[in-house]
C-alpha positions in Angstrom: -2.3 -18.8 -9.0 -2.1 -22.3 -8.0 1.4 -23.2 -7.5 1.1 -27.3 -8.2 -0.3 -25.9 -11.6 3.2 -24.1 -11.9 5.2 -27.0 -11.1 5.1 -29.0 -14.1 6.0 -25.8 -16.1 9.1 -25.3 -14.2 10.0 -29.2 -14.1 9.4 -29.1 -18.3 11.7 -26.0 -19.0 14.3 -28.1 -16.8 14.2 -30.9 -19.1 14.3 -28.5 -21.8 17.1 -27.0 -21.4 18.7 -30.3 -20.5 17.8 -32.0 -23.8 19.3 -28.3 -25.2 22.4 -29.1 -23.6 23.1 -32.8 -24.9 21.8 -31.7 -28.1 25.0 -29.2 -29.0 26.0 -31.9 -31.8 29.5 -33.4 -32.8 30.6 -29.8 -34.3 29.8 -28.4 -30.6 31.5 -31.0 -28.3 34.3 -30.7 -31.6 34.9 -26.9 -30.2 34.3 -27.4 -26.6 37.2 -29.7 -26.6 39.2 -27.4 -28.8 38.5 -24.3 -26.5 39.6 -26.3 -23.4 42.8 -27.3 -25.0 43.1 -23.5 -25.8 43.3 -23.0 -22.3 45.6 -26.1 -22.2 48.1 -24.3 -24.3 48.3 -21.1 -22.8 48.1 -21.9 -19.0 48.6 -20.0 -16.9 47.8 -16.9 -18.5 44.4 -18.6 -20.2 43.1 -19.0 -16.1 42.9 -15.3 -15.8 40.2 -14.7 -19.0 38.1 -18.2 -18.1 38.7 -17.5 -14.2 35.2 -15.1 -12.9 34.3 -13.9 -9.6 30.6 -13.7 -9.2 29.3 -11.7 -6.0 27.3 -13.1 -2.4 24.6 -11.4 -4.5 24.6 -12.1 -7.4 23.9 -15.5 -9.7 25.7 -16.6 -13.3 23.6 -17.6 -16.7 25.7 -19.4 -18.5 25.8 -19.4 -21.8 27.5 -22.2 -24.1 27.8 -22.3 -27.6 24.1 -20.1 -26.9 22.7 -22.3 -24.9 21.9 -22.1 -21.2 24.8 -24.4 -20.1 22.7 -26.2 -16.6 19.2 -25.7 -15.1 20.8 -23.8 -12.2 22.8 -20.6 -11.9 26.0 -20.3 -11.1 27.7 -18.3 -8.3 28.3 -17.1 -5.5 32.3 -17.9 -5.4 34.8 -18.4 -8.4 33.2 -19.7 -11.7 35.2 -21.3 -14.8 34.0 -19.6 -18.5 35.6 -21.0 -21.4 37.0 -18.3 -23.0 36.3 -18.7 -26.9 32.0 -21.1 -26.6 30.9 -19.6 -23.8 29.4 -16.6 -22.3 27.3 -15.2 -19.0 25.0 -13.2 -18.1 25.2 -11.7 -14.4 21.7 -11.2 -12.4 20.7 -9.3 -9.3 19.3 -10.8 -6.6 18.7 -7.7 -4.4 15.7 -6.5 -3.6 14.5 -4.3 -5.8 13.2 -0.9 -4.7 10.7 0.5 -7.9 8.3 3.4 -8.6 5.2 4.1 -10.6 5.1 6.9 -12.7 1.9 8.8 -11.4 -1.0 7.6 -13.5 -4.4 9.4 -14.3 -6.8 7.3 -13.7 -11.1 7.7 -13.6 -12.2 6.1 -10.9 -15.8 4.3 -10.3 -17.8 7.0 -9.2 -16.4 9.3 -12.4 -13.5 11.4 -10.2 -10.2 11.7 -12.3 -7.0 11.0 -9.5 -3.1 10.8 -9.6 -2.6 7.4 -8.0 1.3 6.9 -7.3 3.3 3.8 -5.9 6.4 2.0 -4.9 7.1 -2.1 -5.7 9.4 -3.6 -4.1 10.6 -7.2 -5.8 13.3 -9.4 -6.3 14.6 -12.4 -8.5 14.6 -16.0 -7.5 15.4 -17.4 -10.5 17.9 -16.3 -12.8 17.7 -18.2 -15.7 14.1 -17.5 -15.8 14.8 -13.9 -15.4 17.7 -13.5 -18.1 15.4 -16.8 -20.7 12.0 -15.7 -20.6 12.0 -11.9 -20.8 14.6 -9.8 -22.6 14.5 -6.8 -19.8 12.5 -8.2 -16.3 13.2 -4.8 -14.2 11.2 -2.8 -17.3 8.6 -5.2 -17.9 7.5 -5.5 -14.1 7.8 -1.9 -13.6 5.0 -1.4 -17.1 3.1 -4.4 -15.5 3.1 -2.7 -12.7 1.7 0.5 -14.0 -0.5 -1.5 -15.8 -2.4 -3.5 -12.9 -2.6 -0.3 -11.0 -4.4 1.5 -13.5 -7.1 -1.5 -13.6 -7.2 -2.4 -10.4 -7.7 1.5 -9.5 -10.5 1.5 -12.0 -13.0 -0.6 -10.1 -12.9 1.3 -7.3 -14.7 4.2 -5.9 -12.7 7.6 -4.7 -14.0 6.9 -0.8 -13.0 2.6 -1.2 -9.5 4.3 -3.1 -8.9 6.4 0.0 -10.0 4.5 3.3 -9.2 1.0 1.9 -4.7 1.6 0.0 -3.9 -1.6 2.2 -6.7 -4.1 0.8 -6.0 -2.6 -2.8 -2.3 -3.1 -2.3 -2.3 -6.6 -1.6 -5.1 -7.0 -4.3 -2.0 -5.5 -6.6 0.7 -7.7 -5.1 -1.1 -10.8 -5.6 -1.9 -10.2 -9.6 1.6 -8.9 -9.9 3.2 -11.8 -8.0 1.1 -14.8 -10.7 2.4 -12.7 -13.1 5.6 -12.1 -12.7 6.6 -16.2 -11.9 7.1 -16.9 -14.6 9.8 -14.3 -15.0 11.3 -15.7 -12.3 10.6 -12.3 -10.3 8.9 -12.4 -6.5 6.8 -9.1 -5.6 7.3 -8.9 -1.8 5.2 -5.5 -1.4 3.7 -3.2 -2.8 3.0 0.3 -1.5 -0.1 3.4 -2.5 2.3 6.7 -1.8 -0.2 9.4 -2.6 -3.9 10.3 -4.4 -4.2 12.8 -6.2 -8.0 14.7 -6.7 -8.1 17.8 -8.8 -8.5 21.2 -6.9 -12.3 21.9 -7.4 -13.0 18.4 -6.0 -10.7 19.3 -2.9 -13.2 22.1 -2.4 -16.7 20.4 -3.5 -15.5 17.5 -0.8 -14.0 19.9 1.5 -17.5 21.5 1.4 -19.3 18.7 1.5 -17.6 17.9 4.8 -17.9 21.1 6.7 -22.1 20.9 5.8 -22.0 17.1 6.9 -20.6 18.7 10.5 -22.7 21.8 10.6 -25.4 19.3 10.3 -24.1 17.4 13.2 -23.2 20.1 15.3 -27.6 21.5 14.8 -28.8 17.9 15.4 -26.7 17.4 18.4 -27.7 21.3 20.2 -31.2 20.1 19.5 -31.0 17.0 21.3 -29.1 18.9 24.3 -32.2 21.2 23.7 -34.4 19.1 24.3 -32.6 17.4 26.9 -33.0 20.6 28.9 -36.4 21.2 28.5 -37.2 17.5 29.7 -35.4 18.2 32.7 -36.6 22.0 33.4 -39.8 20.0 33.3 -38.9 17.6 36.1 -37.8 20.7 38.0 -40.5 22.4 37.8 -42.8 19.4 38.8 -40.2 19.0 42.0 -40.7 23.0 43.1 -44.4 22.5 42.4 -44.0 20.4 45.2 -42.2 21.3 47.4 -43.1 25.4 48.2 -39.6 26.1 50.6 -37.5 24.5 47.7 -38.1 26.9 45.5 -37.5 29.6 48.1 -33.7 27.8 48.3 -33.1 28.0 44.5 -34.5 31.7 44.9 -31.1 32.0 47.4 -28.9 29.7 45.2 -29.9 32.1 42.6 -28.7 35.6 44.3 -26.2 34.0 45.9 -24.1 33.3 41.9 -25.7 36.2 41.0 -23.5 38.3 44.4 -20.5 36.1 43.1 -20.3 36.7 39.8 -21.3 40.9 40.5 -19.1 42.4 43.8 -20.5 46.1 43.2 -24.8 45.1 43.0 -26.0 45.1 46.5 -29.0 42.4 46.2 -32.1 42.8 49.0 -33.9 39.8 48.7 -37.7 39.4 48.8 -39.5 36.5 50.3 -40.8 34.4 48.2 -44.0 34.0 50.5 -44.5 37.3 50.8 -45.0 37.5 46.5 -47.1 34.5 46.8 -49.7 36.4 49.2 -49.7 39.7 47.1 -50.9 37.2 44.4 -53.4 36.3 45.8 -54.6 40.1 47.6 -54.4 41.3 43.8 -57.4 38.4 42.5 
């Protein structure tokens, strides 16, 4: 939501509050004057009923004869309240942690999942939080649940598992724009856990296992192909050099003697085997 579009709405609301304050009427001013007079007559006892202390993290929205007294909330510190005509509501400005209950959603690829999350928000305008919504915390929670279900319903299961941060950012942006008129600033949204049915978990595990086996077979086949190519090249080199073949034969005998110490090996010259082959022909 464009902040420039929101500015005129805020200004209009402030002017409306100011106009209401000026229009309390003659009877209103008479009641306010009588209230002041009552405070003066019963002073200093009345000061204890009129003096209120607002903490550093709180603000007070004061109503005089049912109308908001000022376009800005009062506090922190000490404020004075007329006992007969004024009432006030305290608003906590600290960060609020709102846990979203697990929501049963149907993803874009028709998978049922249960998703829960956490919303961090705070009230930055006490007057808007009091005047524009009856229960700002309940309204924010319900809106967070609805927004979570709407956004996750447009995502597939793979996107939900792989893009949690992006989805959380989209939920935060939608909540922030919707709660701006309530005087609420959404600071952060986190998706805690994604639960899927046990049957779907087994199916996903079987799919992942099959994919791993497929990759292992492909890797093994590529290894066999590379080994056969290497053996072909080695055979070509050995065919060009008969002495190299004999050296390879002796190296093989050395390896066997190291592994099997109880075995006695009598090497036979390779050239003798070649001569025997020629005689047999």
